[in-house]
C-alpha positions in Angstrom: -94.4 -22.4 -12.5 -95.7 -22.5 -16.1 -99.2 -21.3 -17.1 -99.8 -24.7 -18.6 -99.4 -26.5 -15.3 -102.6 -27.1 -13.4 -103.2 -28.3 -9.9 -105.6 -30.6 -8.2 -108.4 -28.8 -6.4 -107.7 -28.9 -2.7 -110.5 -28.6 -0.2 -108.5 -29.7 2.9 -105.1 -28.3 2.2 -102.3 -30.3 0.7 -101.7 -33.7 2.1 -98.8 -34.3 -0.3 -96.8 -31.5 1.2 -97.6 -32.7 4.7 -96.4 -36.2 3.7 -93.2 -34.8 2.2 -92.5 -32.8 5.3 -93.0 -35.9 7.4 -90.7 -37.9 5.1 -88.1 -35.2 5.8 -88.6 -35.8 9.5 -89.2 -32.1 10.2 -91.9 -30.1 12.0 -93.6 -27.3 10.1 -91.2 -24.5 11.4 -88.1 -26.5 10.6 -89.4 -27.3 7.1 -90.3 -23.7 6.4 -86.8 -22.6 7.4 -85.1 -25.3 5.4 -87.0 -24.4 2.2 -86.8 -20.7 2.7 -90.3 -19.6 3.5 -92.0 -18.1 6.5 -93.6 -20.7 8.9 -97.0 -19.1 8.1 -96.5 -19.7 4.4 -95.7 -23.4 5.0 -98.9 -23.6 7.1 -100.8 -22.2 4.2 -99.3 -24.8 1.9 -100.4 -27.6 4.2 -103.7 -26.3 5.5 -105.1 -24.0 2.7 -103.8 -25.8 -0.4 -101.5 -23.0 -1.5 -98.7 -24.2 -3.7 -95.0 -23.3 -3.9 -94.5 -20.7 -6.6 -90.8 -21.0 -7.0 -88.9 -24.0 -8.4 -86.2 -23.7 -5.9 -88.7 -24.3 -3.1 -89.9 -27.5 -4.9 -86.3 -28.6 -5.4 -85.5 -28.1 -1.7 -88.6 -30.0 -0.6 -87.5 -32.9 -2.9 -84.0 -33.0 -1.4 -85.2 -32.8 2.2 -87.8 -35.6 1.6 -85.4 -37.8 -0.4 -87.7 -37.9 -3.4 -87.1 -37.3 -7.1 -88.4 -34.1 -8.6 -91.1 -36.0 -10.5 -92.3 -37.7 -7.4 -92.3 -34.4 -5.5 -94.2 -32.5 -8.2 -96.8 -35.3 -8.3 -97.2 -35.4 -4.5 -97.5 -31.7 -4.3 -100.3 -31.8 -6.8 -99.0 -30.2 -10.0 -100.4 -31.9 -13.0 -98.0 -31.6 -15.9 -99.3 -31.5 -19.5 -98.1 -34.2 -21.9 -95.7 -33.4 -24.7 -98.6 -33.7 -27.2 -100.7 -31.2 -25.2 -97.9 -28.6 -25.2 -97.3 -29.0 -28.9 -101.0 -28.7 -29.6 -101.2 -25.5 -27.6 -98.2 -24.1 -29.4 -99.7 -25.0 -32.8 -103.1 -23.4 -31.8 -101.3 -20.3 -30.7 -99.4 -20.0 -34.0 -102.6 -20.4 -36.1 -104.5 -17.9 -34.0 -102.0 -15.1 -34.7 
């Protein structure tokens, strides 16, 4: 994912990923296989707050849960910058070089 994307701090894991898995009607092992990660990694996503690092994993989660990409990204906890924030960052980078 992009350097400009941030995530919510997670003390108790990632309830959004758990909810998405439950919407998909799968247990942890089934969800891990379906999205292409090891079961231990999926456990880390849910329990430790780790986040998927590849877009294809996020896309698979969305399809399995029957959610849009936007809904999935929000539920997982990615906080996307606004267009204005991205343009401001670009402008600041250009003026600093």
